[in-house]
C-alpha positions as CSV (number, residue, x, y, z in Angstrom):
1,M,24.0,2.9,17.7
2,N,20.6,3.1,19.8
3,K,18.3,0.3,20.5
4,Q,15.3,1.7,19.2
5,I,17.1,3.2,16.0
6,E,18.4,-0.2,15.6
7,N,14.8,-2.3,16.1
8,I,14.1,0.2,13.4
9,F,16.9,-1.6,11.0
10,K,15.7,-4.5,12.1
11,G,11.7,-3.5,11.4
12,K,10.4,-3.3,15.0
13,A,9.3,-0.2,16.8
14,M,8.4,0.1,20.3
15,G,8.3,-4.1,20.1
16,H,6.1,-4.4,17.3
17,P,6.1,-4.7,13.2
18,V,6.4,-1.7,11.5
19,H,4.6,-3.4,8.3
20,I,2.1,-4.4,9.9
21,M,1.6,-0.9,12.1
22,L,1.7,0.9,8.4
23,V,0.0,-1.2,5.8
24,H,-3.3,0.0,7.3
25,F,-3.2,3.4,5.8
26,P,-2.9,2.7,1.8
27,V,-5.2,-0.4,2.4
28,A,-7.2,2.8,4.0
29,F,-6.2,5.4,1.4
30,F,-6.5,3.9,-2.3
31,P,-9.9,2.6,-2.1
32,M,-10.7,6.2,-0.3
33,S,-9.1,7.3,-4.3
34,A,-10.5,5.4,-6.1
35,V,-14.1,6.0,-4.0
36,L,-13.8,10.1,-4.8
37,D,-12.5,9.6,-8.2
38,L,-15.9,8.2,-9.6
39,L,-18.3,10.3,-7.5
40,S,-16.1,13.6,-9.1
41,I,-17.1,11.6,-12.4
42,I,-21.2,10.8,-11.1
43,Y,-20.8,14.5,-9.8
44,S,-18.5,16.3,-12.7
45,N,-16.8,17.9,-9.2
46,S,-12.6,18.3,-9.4
47,A,-12.6,19.2,-6.2
48,L,-13.4,15.6,-5.3
49,S,-10.3,14.9,-7.8
50,L,-8.3,17.2,-5.3
51,F,-9.1,14.8,-2.5
52,S,-8.5,12.0,-4.4
53,F,-5.4,13.2,-5.7
54,Y,-4.6,13.8,-2.0
55,S,-5.8,10.4,-0.9
56,S,-3.4,9.1,-3.5
57,S,-0.7,10.3,-2.4
58,A,-0.6,9.7,1.2
59,G,-1.1,6.2,0.2
60,V,1.9,5.6,-1.5
61,I,3.8,7.6,0.0
62,L,2.7,5.5,3.0
63,G,2.9,2.6,1.1
64,T,6.3,2.7,-0.1
65,L,7.3,2.2,4.2
66,A,5.0,-0.3,4.4
67,V,7.0,-1.9,0.9
68,I,9.8,-0.8,2.7
69,F,9.7,-2.7,5.8
70,G,7.6,-5.5,4.5
71,T,11.4,-6.3,2.1
72,I,12.6,-5.8,5.6
73,D,10.5,-8.7,7.1
74,L,10.3,-10.9,3.7
75,I,14.6,-11.0,4.1
76,K,13.9,-12.8,7.3
77,I,12.0,-15.7,5.6
78,P,14.1,-18.3,4.5
79,S,13.7,-19.2,1.0
80,K,13.0,-23.1,1.7
81,E,9.9,-22.1,3.7
82,K,6.9,-22.9,1.9
83,H,5.5,-19.2,3.1
84,F,8.9,-18.3,1.5
85,N,6.4,-17.8,-1.9
86,I,3.2,-16.6,-0.6
87,A,5.3,-13.7,1.0
88,L,7.2,-12.7,-2.6
89,I,4.1,-13.0,-4.2
90,H,1.8,-10.9,-1.2
91,G,4.8,-8.0,-1.6
92,G,5.5,-8.1,-5.1
93,L,1.3,-7.6,-5.4
94,N,0.9,-4.8,-2.8
95,L,4.6,-3.4,-4.7
96,L,2.7,-3.0,-7.8
97,W,-0.3,-1.2,-6.4
98,V,1.7,1.2,-5.1
99,I,3.7,2.3,-8.6
100,I,0.2,2.1,-10.3
101,F,-0.9,4.7,-7.6
102,A,2.0,6.7,-7.6
103,A,1.7,6.8,-11.8
104,I,-1.5,8.2,-11.3
105,A,-0.7,10.8,-8.4
106,G,2.5,11.6,-10.1
107,I,0.1,12.4,-13.5
108,N,-1.9,13.9,-11.8
109,L,0.9,16.3,-9.4
110,K,1.4,18.2,-12.8
111,Y,-1.7,20.2,-12.5
112,Y,-2.2,20.8,-8.8
113,P,-4.0,22.3,-7.8
114,E,-6.0,22.7,-10.3
115,I,-6.7,18.5,-10.3
116,N,-9.2,17.8,-13.2
117,I,-12.0,15.6,-12.8
118,A,-11.2,11.6,-13.1
119,G,-11.1,9.3,-16.3
120,R,-12.7,6.5,-16.2
121,T,-9.6,4.7,-17.4
122,Q,-8.4,5.9,-14.0
123,T,-11.0,5.0,-12.7
124,I,-11.2,0.7,-13.8
125,I,-7.7,1.0,-12.9
126,E,-7.4,1.8,-9.6
127,F,-11.2,0.0,-9.0
128,L,-9.3,-3.2,-10.5
129,S,-5.8,-2.7,-8.7
130,V,-8.0,-1.8,-4.9
131,A,-9.2,-5.5,-6.0
132,G,-6.1,-7.1,-6.5
133,M,-4.5,-5.1,-3.3
134,I,-7.7,-7.3,-1.6
135,Y,-6.3,-10.6,-2.6
136,S,-2.8,-9.3,-2.0
137,N,-4.0,-8.3,1.4
138,F,-5.8,-11.8,2.3
139,L,-2.0,-13.2,1.2
140,G,-0.8,-11.3,3.7
141,G,-2.8,-11.7,6.7
142,E,-2.6,-15.6,5.9
143,L,1.3,-15.3,6.9
144,V,0.0,-13.1,10.0
145,L,-2.7,-15.7,10.4
146,K,-1.1,-18.9,9.6
147,F,2.8,-19.2,9.3
148,G,2.9,-16.2,12.5
149,M,5.0,-13.6,10.3
150,G,5.1,-10.7,12.5
151,K,3.6,-12.6,16.0
152,K,7.1,-14.6,16.0
153,E,10.7,-13.9,16.3
154,L,12.4,-15.8,12.7
């Protein structure tokens, strides 16, 4: 098998961890989706809801890839290591946020391209998910900065 393809299956691309390369996209797209939905409510503008749909969809696609590569990294951590539980919580919570935004995008998909103005409940769920994502990504930062995940080979 080609060495580059073999490295991808190990969670690396060009010597760098793929998970760390991908996580920035859902971290940007999910809050953008929430803000656009809030603005769609404030300005009664369905075009903003359509852009929110695009943002959440991109976040779900790239977030799913981040979850896959994060799982590859998680498998490398011995379960007896003290940071294994942190990694498990980090990954589980981030999977939850991807699922929530995927559900919202899936519901809106049936109306595409005429996406309705976001409802208040949906927007509140999005903002709560973004707040939760900040916490779970704090845990991810702790894994990198405190325990060296992604910096050293396990």
